[in-house]
C-alpha positions as CSV (number, residue, x, y, z in Angstrom):
1,X,5.2,-44.7,-15.5
2,X,8.2,-44.6,-17.3
3,X,8.1,-45.0,-20.7
4,X,10.6,-46.7,-23.1
5,X,12.2,-45.2,-25.8
6,X,11.8,-46.8,-30.1
7,X,14.6,-46.4,-31.9
8,X,14.2,-44.6,-34.8
9,X,15.9,-45.7,-38.3
10,X,16.1,-42.0,-40.2
11,X,15.6,-41.9,-44.0
12,X,18.0,-39.9,-46.0
13,X,16.9,-37.2,-47.6
14,X,17.0,-35.9,-50.8
15,X,19.8,-33.5,-51.6
16,X,17.0,-30.3,-51.7
17,X,14.9,-31.4,-48.5
18,X,15.3,-29.3,-45.3
19,X,17.2,-31.2,-42.5
20,X,15.3,-33.0,-39.8
21,X,13.7,-31.7,-36.1
22,X,14.6,-34.4,-34.5
23,X,13.0,-35.2,-31.0
24,X,15.2,-35.3,-28.2
25,X,16.0,-39.0,-26.0
26,X,14.1,-37.0,-23.1
27,X,11.0,-35.5,-25.8
28,X,10.0,-33.9,-28.6
29,X,12.9,-30.7,-28.6
30,X,12.3,-27.3,-31.3
31,X,16.5,-27.5,-31.9
32,X,17.7,-28.5,-35.6
33,X,20.2,-31.1,-35.4
34,X,22.0,-32.6,-38.3
35,X,20.8,-35.1,-39.9
36,X,23.2,-38.2,-39.5
37,X,22.7,-41.3,-41.7
38,X,23.6,-44.4,-39.9
39,X,23.3,-43.0,-36.4
40,X,20.6,-43.8,-34.3
41,X,18.4,-41.2,-32.0
42,X,15.8,-41.8,-29.5
43,X,12.5,-40.4,-29.3
44,X,10.2,-39.9,-26.0
45,X,6.6,-39.1,-27.0
46,X,3.7,-38.4,-24.9
47,X,1.1,-38.9,-27.1
48,X,-2.6,-38.8,-25.8
49,X,-4.3,-40.3,-28.2
50,X,-8.3,-40.8,-29.0
51,X,-9.3,-38.0,-30.9
52,X,-6.9,-38.5,-33.7
53,X,-8.0,-42.1,-33.7
54,X,-9.8,-42.8,-37.3
55,X,-11.6,-45.7,-37.2
56,X,-12.6,-47.5,-40.3
57,X,-10.9,-45.8,-42.8
58,X,-9.9,-47.8,-46.1
59,X,-7.5,-45.2,-47.9
60,X,-4.2,-45.7,-46.7
61,X,-1.4,-42.9,-47.8
62,X,1.1,-42.7,-50.6
63,X,4.1,-43.7,-48.3
64,X,2.9,-46.3,-46.0
65,X,0.4,-48.8,-46.0
66,X,-0.1,-48.3,-42.9
67,X,-0.8,-45.2,-42.1
68,X,-4.7,-43.5,-43.4
69,X,-5.2,-41.4,-45.8
70,X,-6.6,-38.0,-44.5
71,X,-5.7,-34.3,-43.4
72,X,-5.0,-35.9,-40.3
73,X,-2.2,-38.0,-40.7
74,X,-1.2,-38.1,-44.7
75,X,-0.4,-34.5,-44.7
76,X,2.1,-34.8,-41.5
77,X,3.4,-38.4,-42.9
78,X,5.0,-36.7,-46.0
79,X,6.4,-33.8,-44.0
80,X,8.2,-36.7,-41.8
81,X,9.1,-38.5,-45.1
82,X,10.6,-35.0,-46.7
83,X,12.2,-35.0,-43.3
84,X,13.9,-37.9,-43.7
85,X,12.0,-39.0,-40.3
86,X,10.6,-42.9,-40.2
87,X,9.5,-45.5,-37.6
88,X,11.5,-48.1,-36.6
89,X,8.4,-49.9,-37.4
90,X,8.2,-52.6,-40.7
91,X,5.2,-51.7,-43.1
92,X,2.2,-53.3,-42.1
93,X,2.8,-52.9,-38.3
94,X,0.6,-50.7,-36.8
95,X,2.0,-50.3,-33.6
96,X,5.0,-48.0,-32.6
97,X,6.2,-50.1,-29.8
98,X,6.5,-51.2,-27.3
99,X,3.6,-50.9,-25.5
100,X,1.4,-47.8,-27.1
101,X,-1.0,-48.8,-29.7
102,X,0.5,-45.4,-31.2
103,X,0.6,-45.8,-34.9
104,X,2.9,-44.1,-37.1
105,X,0.6,-41.5,-38.8
106,X,-0.7,-40.7,-34.7
107,X,3.4,-40.3,-34.5
108,X,4.7,-38.4,-37.2
109,X,1.1,-35.9,-36.2
110,X,2.4,-35.2,-33.6
111,X,5.3,-34.4,-34.5
112,X,4.5,-32.2,-37.2
113,X,2.4,-30.2,-34.9
114,X,4.3,-29.7,-32.7
115,X,7.3,-28.1,-35.4
116,X,4.5,-26.6,-36.3
117,X,3.3,-24.7,-33.2
118,X,3.4,-20.9,-32.1
119,X,5.4,-20.1,-29.2
120,X,3.1,-18.0,-26.9
121,X,4.4,-14.9,-25.9
122,X,4.7,-13.9,-21.8
123,X,1.6,-13.8,-20.0
124,X,3.2,-10.1,-19.0
125,X,3.8,-9.3,-23.0
126,X,-0.5,-10.5,-23.6
127,X,-2.0,-8.3,-20.3
128,X,0.3,-4.9,-20.6
129,X,2.8,-5.6,-18.1
130,X,0.6,-6.3,-15.5
131,X,2.0,-7.1,-12.0
132,X,-0.7,-9.1,-9.8
133,X,-0.1,-9.6,-6.0
134,X,-1.0,-12.9,-4.3
135,X,-4.5,-13.9,-4.4
136,X,-5.1,-11.4,-7.4
137,X,-6.4,-11.9,-10.8
138,X,-6.2,-10.8,-14.5
139,X,-9.7,-9.3,-15.6
140,X,-11.3,-7.2,-17.6
141,X,-12.2,-4.0,-16.8
142,X,-14.2,-1.3,-19.3
143,X,-11.9,-2.7,-21.7
144,X,-8.6,-3.3,-20.1
145,X,-7.0,-5.4,-18.1
146,X,-6.5,-4.8,-14.8
147,X,-6.2,-7.0,-11.5
148,X,-8.3,-7.1,-8.4
149,X,-8.8,-9.7,-5.5
150,X,-12.3,-12.4,-6.2
151,X,-14.6,-12.5,-4.2
152,X,-18.0,-13.6,-3.7
153,X,-21.1,-12.1,-5.0
154,X,-23.8,-11.5,-2.2
155,X,-27.5,-11.2,-3.2
156,X,-29.9,-10.5,-0.7
157,X,-32.9,-12.4,-0.5
158,X,-35.7,-11.6,1.9
159,X,-37.8,-13.8,4.7
160,X,-40.9,-13.6,5.9
161,X,-41.7,-9.9,7.4
162,X,-43.3,-10.0,10.8
163,X,-45.2,-7.3,11.8
164,X,-44.6,-6.9,15.7
165,X,-46.8,-4.0,16.6
166,X,-50.1,-2.7,14.8
167,X,-51.2,0.5,16.7
168,X,-49.4,3.8,15.6
169,X,-45.7,2.9,15.8
170,X,-43.7,6.2,14.5
171,X,-40.1,5.7,14.5
172,X,-38.3,2.2,15.0
173,X,-34.4,1.7,16.1
174,X,-32.7,-2.1,16.0
175,X,-29.8,-4.3,17.9
176,X,-28.9,-7.3,18.5
177,X,-29.3,-7.8,22.6
178,X,-26.9,-10.1,24.2
179,X,-28.9,-13.0,23.7
180,X,-28.6,-13.0,20.3
181,X,-31.7,-12.2,19.2
182,X,-33.5,-8.4,17.8
183,X,-34.7,-6.3,20.4
184,X,-36.7,-3.2,18.7
185,X,-37.7,0.2,20.7
186,X,-40.5,2.5,19.0
187,X,-42.3,5.6,19.4
188,X,-46.0,4.9,19.8
189,X,-48.8,7.6,19.1
190,X,-51.8,6.2,19.7
191,X,-53.6,9.1,20.5
192,X,-56.9,6.9,21.0
193,X,-54.8,5.4,24.5
194,X,-52.4,8.2,25.6
195,X,-51.6,5.6,28.3
196,X,-50.1,3.3,25.7
197,X,-48.4,6.0,23.5
198,X,-44.6,6.5,24.3
199,X,-41.3,4.4,23.6
200,X,-41.9,0.6,23.7
201,X,-39.5,-2.2,23.6
202,X,-40.5,-5.5,21.6
203,X,-38.0,-8.2,22.1
204,X,-38.0,-11.1,20.0
205,X,-37.4,-14.8,21.1
206,X,-36.1,-16.1,18.0
207,X,-33.9,-14.8,15.1
208,X,-36.3,-14.1,12.7
209,X,-38.4,-12.5,15.1
210,X,-40.9,-15.6,14.6
211,X,-41.8,-15.6,18.5
212,X,-41.1,-12.6,21.1
213,X,-42.8,-10.0,23.1
214,X,-43.9,-6.1,23.0
215,X,-43.4,-5.2,26.8
216,X,-45.4,-2.2,26.9
217,X,-44.5,1.6,27.6
218,X,-41.3,2.1,28.8
219,X,-41.8,5.7,28.2
220,X,-45.7,7.6,29.0
221,X,-45.8,10.3,26.4
222,X,-47.5,11.4,23.3
223,X,-44.7,13.4,21.8
224,X,-41.7,10.5,22.7
225,X,-39.8,10.1,19.3
226,X,-36.3,9.0,17.5
227,X,-35.5,5.8,19.2
228,X,-32.2,4.7,19.1
229,X,-30.9,1.9,21.1
230,X,-27.8,0.3,22.6
231,X,-26.3,-3.1,24.2
232,X,-25.0,-2.4,27.6
233,X,-21.8,-4.0,28.4
234,X,-24.3,-5.8,31.3
235,X,-26.1,-7.3,28.4
236,X,-29.4,-4.9,29.0
237,X,-30.5,-2.5,26.3
238,X,-30.1,1.1,26.9
239,X,-32.4,3.6,25.0
240,X,-32.3,7.3,24.3
241,X,-35.4,9.6,23.0
242,X,-36.5,12.8,22.5
243,X,-40.1,13.9,24.0
244,X,-41.3,17.3,21.5
245,X,-44.8,17.5,23.5
246,X,-44.6,20.8,25.2
247,X,-42.8,20.9,28.5
248,X,-40.6,17.9,28.1
249,X,-38.7,18.7,25.7
250,X,-35.6,17.0,26.9
251,X,-33.1,14.5,25.7
252,X,-33.9,11.7,27.6
253,X,-32.9,7.8,28.8
254,X,-33.9,4.3,29.8
255,X,-31.5,2.3,31.3
256,X,-33.0,-1.7,31.3
257,X,-32.5,-4.1,33.8
258,X,-33.6,-7.2,31.8
259,X,-32.9,-8.5,28.4
260,X,-36.7,-7.8,27.4
261,X,-36.6,-4.1,30.0
262,X,-39.5,-5.5,31.6
263,X,-38.0,-3.9,34.6
264,X,-35.6,-1.2,34.2
265,X,-34.1,2.1,36.1
266,X,-35.8,5.0,36.0
267,X,-35.9,7.3,33.5
268,X,-33.8,10.0,33.1
269,X,-33.2,13.3,31.5
270,X,-30.4,14.0,30.5
271,X,-30.7,17.9,29.2
272,X,-33.1,19.6,31.8
273,X,-34.0,22.6,30.3
274,X,-37.3,23.3,31.6
275,X,-38.8,21.4,28.5
276,X,-39.8,25.0,26.9
277,X,-37.3,25.5,24.1
278,X,-37.7,23.0,20.6
279,X,-35.3,20.3,19.7
280,X,-32.7,20.2,22.7
281,X,-31.9,16.8,22.6
282,X,-33.5,15.6,19.2
283,X,-32.1,12.9,16.6
284,X,-30.2,11.4,19.2
285,X,-27.3,8.0,18.4
286,X,-26.2,6.3,20.8
287,X,-23.4,3.7,21.8
288,X,-21.2,2.0,24.4
289,X,-18.2,3.7,24.7
290,X,-15.0,1.9,26.3
291,X,-15.7,2.6,29.8
292,X,-18.3,0.6,29.7
293,X,-21.0,3.5,29.8
294,X,-23.3,5.0,27.5
295,X,-22.2,8.0,25.4
296,X,-25.3,10.2,23.4
297,X,-24.9,12.9,20.3
298,X,-27.7,14.6,19.6
299,X,-29.0,17.9,18.3
300,X,-29.6,21.4,19.4
301,X,-32.5,23.2,17.5
302,X,-31.9,26.4,19.0
303,X,-28.3,27.0,18.2
304,X,-27.6,24.6,15.3
305,X,-25.3,22.7,17.6
306,X,-23.9,18.7,17.8
307,X,-23.9,17.9,21.4
308,X,-22.8,15.0,23.4
309,X,-23.5,13.6,27.1
310,X,-21.6,11.2,28.7
311,X,-23.0,9.2,30.9
312,X,-20.3,7.9,33.9
313,X,-22.8,5.5,35.5
314,X,-25.1,2.8,33.5
315,X,-28.3,4.1,34.2
316,X,-26.7,7.7,32.9
317,X,-27.9,9.2,36.6
318,X,-24.5,10.6,36.4
319,X,-22.8,12.3,33.4
320,X,-22.1,15.5,32.0
321,X,-23.0,17.7,28.9
322,X,-20.9,18.9,25.8
323,X,-21.0,21.1,23.0
324,X,-19.2,20.0,20.2
325,X,-19.8,21.6,17.3
326,X,-21.6,25.0,18.1
327,X,-23.1,26.2,15.2
328,X,-23.5,25.3,11.6
329,X,-25.1,22.1,11.7
330,X,-28.3,20.7,10.2
331,X,-31.5,18.6,12.2
332,X,-30.6,15.9,10.5
333,X,-30.4,12.4,12.6
334,X,-26.9,11.9,13.8
335,X,-25.0,8.5,13.8
336,X,-22.2,7.8,16.6
337,X,-19.3,4.7,16.5
338,X,-16.9,3.8,19.0
339,X,-13.7,3.6,16.4
340,X,-10.2,1.6,16.4
341,X,-8.7,3.6,18.6
342,X,-11.3,3.4,21.5
343,X,-12.7,7.2,20.7
344,X,-16.3,8.1,20.3
345,X,-16.6,9.3,16.4
346,X,-19.9,11.4,15.6
347,X,-21.5,11.8,12.2
348,X,-23.9,14.7,11.2
349,X,-24.9,17.0,8.4
350,X,-23.8,20.5,8.2
351,X,-25.9,23.2,7.4
352,X,-23.4,24.3,4.6
353,X,-19.9,23.5,2.9
354,X,-19.1,20.2,0.7
355,X,-19.7,16.4,2.8
356,X,-20.7,15.3,5.7
357,X,-19.5,16.4,9.2
358,X,-17.9,14.1,11.4
359,X,-16.2,14.6,14.9
360,X,-13.5,12.4,16.7
361,X,-13.0,12.4,19.9
362,X,-9.2,11.9,21.4
363,X,-11.0,11.3,24.9
364,X,-13.7,8.8,26.3
365,X,-16.2,11.6,27.9
366,X,-15.2,14.0,24.1
367,X,-13.5,16.4,26.5
368,X,-10.9,17.0,23.0
369,X,-11.6,16.0,20.1
370,X,-11.4,17.6,16.2
371,X,-14.3,18.0,13.9
372,X,-13.6,17.6,9.7
373,X,-15.5,16.6,6.6
374,X,-15.7,13.1,4.9
375,X,-16.6,13.3,0.9
376,X,-15.4,16.9,0.0
377,X,-16.3,16.6,-2.9
378,X,-17.9,20.0,-4.2
379,X,-21.8,19.3,-4.0
380,X,-22.0,16.5,-1.5
381,X,-24.4,17.5,1.0
382,X,-24.4,14.4,3.5
383,X,-28.0,14.2,4.3
384,X,-28.7,11.9,6.9
385,X,-25.6,10.0,7.8
386,X,-25.2,6.9,9.6
387,X,-22.0,5.4,10.9
388,X,-20.4,1.9,11.9
389,X,-17.0,0.4,12.2
390,X,-15.4,-2.0,9.9
391,X,-13.1,-4.5,11.0
392,X,-10.1,-2.4,10.4
393,X,-11.1,0.0,13.2
394,X,-11.9,3.2,10.4
395,X,-15.5,4.1,10.0
396,X,-18.1,3.4,7.1
397,X,-20.8,6.2,6.7
398,X,-24.2,6.0,4.9
399,X,-25.5,9.4,3.5
400,X,-27.0,11.3,0.7
401,X,-23.8,12.3,-1.1
402,X,-25.5,14.3,-4.0
403,X,-29.3,15.3,-4.8
404,X,-31.0,11.3,-4.3
405,X,-27.9,9.7,-4.6
406,X,-27.4,7.3,-1.5
407,X,-23.7,6.7,-0.9
408,X,-20.7,5.0,1.1
409,X,-17.9,6.3,2.2
410,X,-15.4,3.4,3.4
411,X,-12.9,5.7,5.6
412,X,-9.3,4.9,5.0
413,X,-8.0,7.0,7.5
414,X,-9.4,7.9,11.7
415,X,-10.5,11.5,10.7
416,X,-12.1,10.8,7.3
417,X,-10.2,13.1,5.3
418,X,-9.5,10.4,3.1
419,X,-11.4,7.5,1.7
420,X,-13.5,5.4,-1.0
421,X,-17.3,7.0,-1.9
422,X,-19.4,4.7,-3.9
423,X,-23.1,5.1,-4.8
424,X,-25.5,2.4,-4.0
425,X,-28.4,3.9,-5.6
426,X,-30.7,7.5,-6.9
427,X,-34.1,7.2,-5.7
428,X,-36.6,8.6,-8.6
429,X,-36.4,12.8,-9.4
430,X,-39.9,13.1,-7.3
431,X,-38.3,11.3,-4.4
432,X,-36.4,11.8,-1.0
433,X,-34.0,10.0,0.8
434,X,-35.8,9.7,3.5
435,X,-32.5,8.5,6.7
436,X,-30.2,5.5,6.2
437,X,-29.1,3.1,8.7
438,X,-25.3,1.3,7.9
439,X,-23.8,-2.4,9.7
440,X,-21.0,-3.7,9.0
441,X,-20.3,-8.2,9.8
442,X,-17.6,-9.6,10.8
443,X,-17.5,-10.5,6.6
444,X,-16.1,-6.6,7.0
445,X,-19.4,-6.1,4.2
446,X,-21.6,-3.2,4.5
447,X,-25.1,-2.9,4.5
448,X,-27.2,-0.4,4.2
449,X,-30.7,0.2,4.4
450,X,-32.8,3.5,3.3
451,X,-36.5,5.0,2.6
452,X,-37.2,5.9,-1.0
453,X,-39.6,8.6,0.0
454,X,-41.9,9.8,-2.6
455,X,-45.0,10.2,-0.5
456,X,-48.5,8.8,-0.7
457,X,-48.1,4.8,-1.3
458,X,-44.8,5.0,-3.1
459,X,-42.5,4.9,-0.1
460,X,-39.9,1.7,-0.6
461,X,-37.9,0.9,2.2
462,X,-34.7,-0.6,0.4
463,X,-31.9,-2.7,1.3
464,X,-28.2,-2.9,-0.2
465,X,-26.0,-5.5,0.1
466,X,-22.3,-4.6,-0.8
467,X,-20.5,-7.6,-2.3
468,X,-16.9,-5.7,-1.6
469,X,-16.0,-4.1,1.1
470,X,-15.7,-0.5,-0.6
471,X,-19.0,-1.2,-2.1
472,X,-18.0,-1.0,-5.5
473,X,-20.1,-3.9,-6.4
474,X,-24.2,-4.4,-4.5
475,X,-27.0,-5.6,-4.7
476,X,-30.5,-4.2,-3.7
477,X,-34.1,-5.7,-2.6
478,X,-37.1,-3.6,-1.9
479,X,-38.4,-4.9,1.6
480,X,-41.4,-2.4,2.0
481,X,-43.7,-0.6,-0.5
482,X,-45.4,1.9,2.3
483,X,-43.2,3.6,4.8
484,X,-42.6,6.5,6.6
485,X,-40.0,8.7,6.7
486,X,-38.5,8.0,9.8
487,X,-36.1,6.1,8.2
488,X,-35.3,1.8,9.2
489,X,-32.8,0.6,11.4
490,X,-30.7,-2.9,10.3
491,X,-28.2,-5.0,12.3
492,X,-26.2,-7.9,11.5
493,X,-27.8,-10.7,13.6
494,X,-26.6,-13.6,15.6
495,X,-26.2,-15.7,12.2
496,X,-24.7,-12.8,10.0
497,X,-26.9,-11.9,8.1
498,X,-29.1,-8.4,8.1
499,X,-32.1,-8.2,10.2
500,X,-34.1,-4.5,9.5
501,X,-37.1,-2.9,11.8
502,X,-38.7,0.0,9.8
503,X,-42.5,1.4,9.8
504,X,-45.2,0.7,7.5
505,X,-47.7,4.1,6.9
506,X,-50.8,2.9,6.3
507,X,-54.4,4.2,7.2
508,X,-52.9,2.2,11.4
509,X,-49.0,2.0,11.2
510,X,-47.8,-1.1,11.5
511,X,-43.8,-2.1,12.8
512,X,-42.8,-4.3,10.7
513,X,-39.8,-6.7,11.1
514,X,-38.0,-8.4,8.1
515,X,-34.8,-11.2,8.6
516,X,-32.9,-11.5,5.4
517,X,-30.2,-14.4,4.0
518,X,-27.2,-13.1,2.1
519,X,-26.7,-15.6,-1.0
520,X,-23.9,-15.9,-2.9
521,X,-24.6,-15.8,-6.7
522,X,-21.4,-15.4,-8.6
523,X,-18.2,-13.7,-7.9
524,X,-16.7,-10.6,-8.2
525,X,-13.5,-9.0,-8.1
526,X,-12.2,-5.5,-5.4
C-alpha cells in the first residue's frame, strides 16, 4: 500500500547545533542536507510498530507532552530537537498522520536508530572473500568459513530381521530380482544331511523377505562355497561358486531359468582342472556384461593370478578364460562391475605394493585392458575389496585400507588412479575386517556393510550409510552380534533402501536377512 507523506515543520537549531539529518521523500537517507528554515521537506517512513509502544506510561518527555519519557523515546526526541527536527503535529496530538497511529516519539526513535546504524561490511569481507557457486552455502568447518552444498544427512534404521535358513549356512550373496524382490544364494554345509549340502537359493516374495521360499539345492556338494549372484538380461539369476572338495576344485556357474531358480540349466564347470588343484576358481565375483552374458572374475591360488571367464551364452555353456594379472594376487575376494564405458572393471588385493589392485578392461571379453592401483597412499593394503559403479559411471570401492580401517574410495577417473578416500570405521585392536560389500542407489550415495570380526561371540555385522557421495559424512548401525568371517552382502532394494544378507555364526548357523530404512536426520555439507 502506498503511504501519503506528512510535511515536517523544521525547528530552528541553535548556532552550536549540528546540521540536521533530513530524510528524503522516498524514505530516510543517511546523506546530510543543510537545514533551511521555511523550506518544507517530506518524509516517507516504513515503521514496524509494536515493540516500541509503551502502554500505561504516565510521565512525558521534557520537550513534548505527547511523547512518553523513557529510554526508548526521550533520548531520540531530545536528539531530534537538537537537530531541529520536529513533526508537524501540534502538541497534544499523539498521531503522526494521516492514517497510521504512529506517535512522534516512535517516529523520531526510528530516525535516531537509523542515524546510529552501523553500515555492515560486505559478505565477501566477513567471509574472507569466499566465492560460493550456485547451490552452495557458506558454513564453518574446523573453525574457518568454507563453501559447501547442503545435503540431507541419513541415518540407518534396521527393520525386522528374518531368518531364511537355519541349517549350517556358510556364505551368502544377495541381488534384487527382476520382480523387485531379493534373491539370496548361499552355501549350505549340513554335514548331517549331505544330500542337502551345496549351493541353495532363497527367493523372497516381499521386499522385507517376510514371505518367500527356499527352492532347495541347485548344486549338491558339501565343499561348495563362496557364491556370488547376478540377474541376467532374461530376468533370471546366474550364480558362480567354488567347490573346494577334493576332485571337484573348480569354478562353476549355474544359470536359472525361472526367477526363483526352481528350474535351471545344467551346472557348468568353467576351469576344468580335473579337480586336483586347490584354489583355481575361488573367490569369484559375477556380473552381466554389456553383451548380455555373464562375466566372472576369480583367483587362482596355484600361481597367485587374477583370472576372468567371459561367457558367450547366457548359460555359460560356451566362453573363454583369461589371465589378467599373472602373479602377485592375494587370496582375498575379487569384485567386478561394468563401468560407464561398458567394459568390466575388477578389484582385487595385491600381495605387495600400496593400494588395492584394479584391472580395467577395454573390451567386453577383457582381451585387452590394463592393471593399476587405487589409493596408493603409503601403507594401504587394499584388503577385502568390493566394487560398484556410481551414477557418474566411475568405480566406488570399499576395502580395508590401513590395518582395521574400513574405507571407501570414490574414483574420479576410470582407472581409479585419482579419487577420494574416506575412512568409515576402525575396528577394535584385536579384531579383523572380514569382508566388505558396497552398493550405490539412484541417489549416488554409497552403502557399505562389513564384519567386525573379533572371534567367539563378538563379530558384529555393521552397515554404514553415506550422506555425501564421497562418504565424507556417514552413519552406522550394528545388524548382528555373531557372524562368520565370510562377509555379508548388501544391495539396494526396489524401494531405494538397503537390504543385507549375512550368515550368523552360532551353534547351528542361520542365514539372516535385514531390511533397512535410511531416515533423514539432519543436514550436512559436501
